[in-house]
Legacy VTK file of the C-alpha trace (Angstrom):
# vtk DataFile Version 3.0
C-alpha trace
ASCII
DATASET POLYDATA
POINTS 403 float
121.958 114.680 130.679
120.399 113.925 127.626
116.743 113.041 127.517
115.650 109.301 127.090
115.170 108.692 123.502
111.766 108.892 122.071
112.136 106.691 119.131
114.400 104.719 117.139
114.953 108.348 115.133
116.937 109.528 118.227
119.995 112.076 117.564
118.563 112.414 113.907
118.929 116.294 113.228
116.184 117.852 111.168
116.030 121.269 109.888
112.066 121.874 109.022
111.800 125.320 106.427
108.208 123.978 106.083
105.223 125.405 106.623
101.464 125.260 107.081
100.577 121.428 106.754
102.183 119.111 104.326
106.081 119.823 105.210
105.022 120.382 109.181
103.221 117.146 109.745
106.255 115.123 107.904
108.378 116.782 110.496
105.810 115.730 113.286
105.788 112.113 112.256
109.543 112.485 112.579
109.568 113.747 115.798
107.058 111.531 116.981
109.914 108.696 115.978
112.826 110.389 117.999
114.270 113.221 116.019
114.711 116.750 116.876
113.256 119.407 114.739
114.496 122.770 114.700
112.095 124.847 112.718
113.300 127.708 110.661
110.494 130.356 110.362
109.918 133.769 108.425
111.203 136.762 111.212
108.487 138.531 112.686
105.656 136.233 110.543
106.317 132.450 111.424
104.329 130.027 110.016
100.945 130.810 108.623
99.027 128.542 110.934
100.133 130.373 113.583
97.177 132.803 112.510
94.854 129.506 112.278
91.923 128.863 114.414
90.733 127.366 116.563
92.542 129.758 119.219
93.248 129.437 123.247
94.504 132.555 124.884
95.515 134.281 121.861
97.336 131.668 120.438
96.336 129.063 117.402
95.341 125.757 118.908
95.970 124.213 115.392
99.288 125.501 115.130
100.025 123.793 118.440
99.156 120.453 117.088
101.190 120.323 114.094
104.347 121.230 115.532
104.472 120.142 119.175
107.797 119.547 120.584
109.950 121.080 118.062
112.290 124.119 118.483
111.974 127.857 116.660
114.693 130.069 115.177
113.518 132.944 112.772
116.158 133.543 109.663
115.774 135.826 106.596
117.593 133.403 104.245
118.141 136.710 102.291
120.424 138.450 105.277
123.802 137.601 105.479
124.137 137.480 109.173
121.246 134.733 109.389
122.343 132.880 105.752
125.707 132.375 108.134
123.724 130.502 110.872
121.761 128.943 108.459
124.973 127.453 107.056
126.237 126.416 110.054
123.168 124.404 111.113
123.276 122.752 107.627
126.663 121.719 108.389
125.300 119.932 111.242
121.716 118.629 109.601
121.309 115.098 108.991
117.923 116.130 107.122
116.669 119.610 105.714
112.651 119.294 104.758
110.997 122.315 102.327
107.803 122.443 100.767
108.180 125.933 98.853
107.061 125.693 95.290
109.822 124.402 93.192
112.775 126.699 92.313
111.828 129.053 95.745
115.193 127.332 97.104
117.162 127.770 94.230
116.880 131.483 93.767
118.270 131.260 97.476
121.485 129.282 96.750
119.834 126.564 99.196
118.261 123.803 96.525
120.260 120.301 96.534
121.967 120.972 93.930
123.552 123.563 95.052
124.225 122.087 99.065
125.434 118.147 97.897
128.909 118.925 97.115
129.422 120.513 100.365
126.903 118.176 102.290
127.153 114.814 100.412
125.374 113.092 103.649
122.373 115.704 103.248
119.085 114.143 103.414
116.795 116.955 100.947
113.355 116.176 101.290
111.193 118.478 99.405
107.536 118.176 99.122
105.267 120.794 96.629
101.980 120.228 94.745
103.429 118.708 91.588
107.045 117.962 92.501
110.354 119.009 90.736
109.169 118.176 87.019
106.336 117.989 84.406
104.606 120.286 82.828
102.508 121.098 86.398
105.975 121.842 88.368
105.633 126.050 89.007
101.594 125.988 89.487
100.276 126.539 92.866
98.871 124.007 94.434
96.715 123.234 97.897
95.077 119.998 99.049
91.396 121.345 97.123
93.611 121.239 94.083
95.484 118.576 94.258
92.474 116.049 94.883
90.778 117.558 92.133
93.403 116.916 89.837
94.053 113.372 91.439
90.652 112.171 91.147
89.499 111.948 94.637
86.631 114.542 94.724
85.532 112.776 91.418
84.631 109.404 94.052
83.763 110.969 97.128
80.211 112.053 97.808
76.736 110.351 97.725
76.102 108.066 95.463
74.893 109.739 92.044
75.624 113.273 92.995
78.699 115.501 92.498
82.088 114.602 93.664
83.160 116.490 97.134
86.452 117.027 98.740
87.454 114.519 101.572
86.684 116.250 105.124
90.532 115.893 106.028
93.014 117.412 103.979
94.125 114.306 102.603
96.636 116.066 100.160
98.594 117.576 102.374
98.285 114.818 105.070
99.398 111.976 103.057
102.294 113.768 100.954
103.771 114.345 104.888
103.139 110.850 105.676
104.845 109.670 102.189
107.883 111.814 102.882
108.678 110.865 106.570
108.194 107.467 104.977
110.794 108.006 102.352
113.606 109.745 104.651
113.672 107.242 107.058
114.495 104.791 104.325
116.885 107.486 102.936
118.445 107.243 106.625
118.466 103.565 106.667
120.458 103.491 103.526
122.748 106.320 104.684
124.120 104.103 107.567
126.143 102.099 104.950
126.493 104.425 102.002
126.908 107.825 104.180
125.214 109.811 101.186
122.403 111.844 101.306
119.662 111.591 98.798
117.123 113.982 97.378
113.397 113.257 98.148
111.230 114.861 95.492
107.266 114.203 96.937
104.467 115.575 94.922
100.804 115.775 96.512
99.773 115.029 93.422
101.668 111.658 93.028
100.231 110.775 96.620
96.765 111.511 95.347
97.375 108.571 92.924
98.850 106.347 94.605
96.005 106.382 96.517
93.183 105.662 94.426
93.635 101.840 95.141
90.661 99.812 93.221
89.171 103.083 91.092
92.737 103.360 89.309
93.040 99.578 88.642
89.262 99.027 87.503
89.834 102.277 85.321
93.182 100.818 83.385
91.643 96.869 83.570
87.843 97.736 82.104
87.706 101.435 81.417
84.983 101.943 84.077
85.149 105.405 85.384
84.126 105.343 89.008
82.180 108.217 90.209
81.097 108.784 93.919
79.778 105.593 95.429
78.545 107.398 98.958
80.256 104.934 101.905
79.806 101.944 100.266
82.603 99.756 98.520
82.722 99.970 94.935
82.896 96.181 94.473
82.319 94.430 97.907
78.792 94.247 99.445
77.393 94.193 101.939
80.266 96.899 102.753
78.248 100.394 103.726
76.326 102.489 105.985
72.702 100.958 106.528
69.768 102.161 108.498
69.081 100.828 111.609
65.669 101.627 113.888
67.317 104.586 115.288
70.475 105.704 113.089
72.909 104.685 110.675
75.633 101.629 111.442
78.722 100.317 109.267
78.952 96.634 108.412
81.643 95.370 106.257
81.396 91.587 105.072
84.495 91.250 102.715
84.402 87.333 102.397
81.623 84.562 102.261
82.060 83.587 105.694
81.204 86.891 107.239
78.627 87.166 104.863
77.139 83.920 105.829
77.760 84.870 110.248
75.890 88.256 109.096
72.631 86.470 107.400
72.457 84.273 110.841
72.356 87.333 112.814
69.868 89.803 111.102
67.828 86.255 111.139
67.971 85.843 107.288
69.719 82.698 106.466
67.847 82.583 102.867
70.275 85.051 101.639
72.668 82.515 101.517
70.922 80.707 99.309
69.404 83.447 97.222
70.680 83.503 93.678
71.150 87.320 93.984
73.251 87.221 96.703
75.071 84.215 96.673
78.742 85.021 95.980
80.567 88.316 95.867
79.871 88.780 92.008
75.717 88.869 92.267
75.978 90.132 95.424
77.878 93.314 93.888
75.398 92.868 90.642
72.475 93.344 92.979
73.622 95.357 95.684
70.803 97.971 95.813
68.368 95.274 96.021
70.224 93.902 99.004
70.892 97.004 100.737
66.816 97.334 100.750
66.579 93.636 101.838
69.379 94.358 105.059
67.423 97.446 106.023
64.140 95.942 106.500
65.787 93.540 108.689
67.784 96.098 110.794
64.863 98.310 111.437
63.653 95.932 113.843
66.664 97.078 116.183
68.891 99.725 117.763
72.465 100.363 116.367
73.413 99.605 119.827
71.497 96.077 120.075
72.525 95.160 116.634
76.473 96.290 116.989
76.685 94.025 120.306
75.254 91.226 118.267
77.648 91.551 115.369
80.624 91.619 117.028
79.692 88.824 119.271
79.272 87.205 116.094
82.440 88.417 115.004
81.142 90.725 111.945
82.772 94.033 111.547
79.839 96.381 112.490
80.232 100.038 113.869
78.177 103.306 115.061
79.115 106.232 113.181
80.821 108.368 115.965
80.848 111.932 115.709
83.961 113.814 117.045
82.596 114.206 120.362
82.237 110.374 120.305
85.667 109.648 118.809
87.541 111.385 121.594
85.431 109.709 124.146
85.916 106.108 122.686
87.569 103.680 125.434
89.659 102.091 122.608
91.631 105.112 121.710
92.322 105.885 125.468
93.506 102.565 126.102
95.912 103.249 122.962
96.844 106.844 124.701
95.923 108.202 121.278
94.941 111.391 122.729
97.816 113.308 125.044
98.081 116.243 127.185
100.068 119.110 126.525
100.690 122.017 128.784
101.413 125.153 127.021
102.316 127.936 129.243
100.424 130.537 127.617
97.258 128.566 126.711
97.198 126.366 129.800
96.195 122.107 129.128
95.597 121.069 125.591
94.509 117.745 124.496
95.502 116.616 121.020
96.306 113.610 118.813
98.912 110.874 120.624
101.075 108.642 118.447
100.236 105.536 115.900
103.657 104.534 116.368
103.896 101.956 118.933
107.377 100.605 119.240
108.567 98.490 121.634
111.074 99.929 123.736
110.169 103.089 123.328
107.907 104.870 125.771
104.396 105.929 124.797
104.030 108.872 126.664
100.746 110.710 127.882
101.799 114.060 127.420
103.809 116.255 124.718
105.930 119.217 124.881
104.480 122.626 123.477
104.905 123.968 120.030
107.665 126.729 120.038
107.038 130.341 120.398
108.345 132.053 117.440
112.098 132.565 117.340
112.449 131.101 120.895
115.357 128.697 120.245
117.942 131.620 119.168
119.574 132.091 122.142
120.348 128.571 122.769
121.025 127.604 119.004
123.355 130.400 118.316
125.279 129.100 122.040
125.540 125.774 120.727
127.023 127.231 117.146
129.924 129.119 119.331
128.203 132.417 117.705
127.669 135.267 119.638
124.327 134.943 121.188
121.360 137.095 120.813
118.480 137.547 123.199
115.604 135.207 122.237
113.060 137.090 119.806
110.394 135.480 122.032
109.986 133.767 125.164
110.424 129.959 125.368
107.783 127.847 126.075
108.008 124.892 128.986
111.457 123.609 130.289
114.571 124.001 128.997
115.836 121.680 126.422
118.881 119.666 125.831
121.247 120.834 123.244
120.380 119.667 119.923
123.085 121.789 117.441
LINES 1 404
403 0 1 2 3 4 5 6 7 8 9 10 11 12 13 14 15 16 17 18 19 20 21 22 23 24 25 26 27 28 29 30 31 32 33 34 35 36 37 38 39 40 41 42 43 44 45 46 47 48 49 50 51 52 53 54 55 56 57 58 59 60 61 62 63 64 65 66 67 68 69 70 71 72 73 74 75 76 77 78 79 80 81 82 83 84 85 86 87 88 89 90 91 92 93 94 95 96 97 98 99 100 101 102 103 104 105 106 107 108 109 110 111 112 113 114 115 116 117 118 119 120 121 122 123 124 125 126 127 128 129 130 131 132 133 134 135 136 137 138 139 140 141 142 143 144 145 146 147 148 149 150 151 152 153 154 155 156 157 158 159 160 161 162 163 164 165 166 167 168 169 170 171 172 173 174 175 176 177 178 179 180 181 182 183 184 185 186 187 188 189 190 191 192 193 194 195 196 197 198 199 200 201 202 203 204 205 206 207 208 209 210 211 212 213 214 215 216 217 218 219 220 221 222 223 224 225 226 227 228 229 230 231 232 233 234 235 236 237 238 239 240 241 242 243 244 245 246 247 248 249 250 251 252 253 254 255 256 257 258 259 260 261 262 263 264 265 266 267 268 269 270 271 272 273 274 275 276 277 278 279 280 281 282 283 284 285 286 287 288 289 290 291 292 293 294 295 296 297 298 299 300 301 302 303 304 305 306 307 308 309 310 311 312 313 314 315 316 317 318 319 320 321 322 323 324 325 326 327 328 329 330 331 332 333 334 335 336 337 338 339 340 341 342 343 344 345 346 347 348 349 350 351 352 353 354 355 356 357 358 359 360 361 362 363 364 365 366 367 368 369 370 371 372 373 374 375 376 377 378 379 380 381 382 383 384 385 386 387 388 389 390 391 392 393 394 395 396 397 398 399 400 401 402
């Protein structure tokens, strides 16, 4: 009996040759949307992130969070027997995802141009630092490198100070999300055309698309944005401010919100003050406005101000630590923290899915990530090939046929 569909991509078969973060994040998103993912790993070693901390009972929690629900098969794509198995899987796959440096798959004979004749309906997604074309094509890249080249570091950090890398691997995560979006679009097109596509996602390209107003203003006015701290580069007040006992984030993006804000902080005169009357005036005098606002906020605590602003409809929030994030009642109500019961690590908690789609259950649990090569016997049996014992024990209950 097949399991209940998890999402609209139910029945889609994905061969995941990717490792570390950008590609695995893409396939995790596709898994959350209902697809089945078979992770192809290097024999004896597996994904590098199996060795990434933190660890629980000797296993990587990081790897578990990025690869939950997938199955693992170890294949050496230079060995004839494993190539035969891989090609049998290709014949049944809908999507192949890889994030090797351009040229690697070609040397193995498995680049898109080599496959499209035999597998015309295959959707092939390649995620790399710089893409399949251009002068940087063959350069190595990690998140730090693309955040640097893409300008993200130059606009992040304390105002007037040096640029800083963002506190998350945005280069990898955003590229993975763009790849998942492109795969979903290609699957939609294929329903009518029957044709596959080559999807070429470059981390640097994605960083450029995320630059928002910084890039627009560079083109339009020649203004080169530097680090702006927590404030918005053109809207005020839209920043983190000091209250009596700590920082508070306040965002007033239009005149109505600014007027409400002035009433809450008991500064109605700001509405008609020529320095602050209108978005352009406030931007020109944002430093003076911040001083005035912090003078007013010094009268009450963050909790008191947040309650007052929320009651008035003004967007405001305390600055949550990670401990406070995982205790947030809104995120709990949205099922954004799920439980995984792993046979070796025990109970884990990790992020849930931001995809909330009617008709598909938003379950409070997820299956564990696979041990390296645990699906070998099952996959070979499904391919009607002679079975071999898995090189690692299976985690969790038996899974329905995939291939």
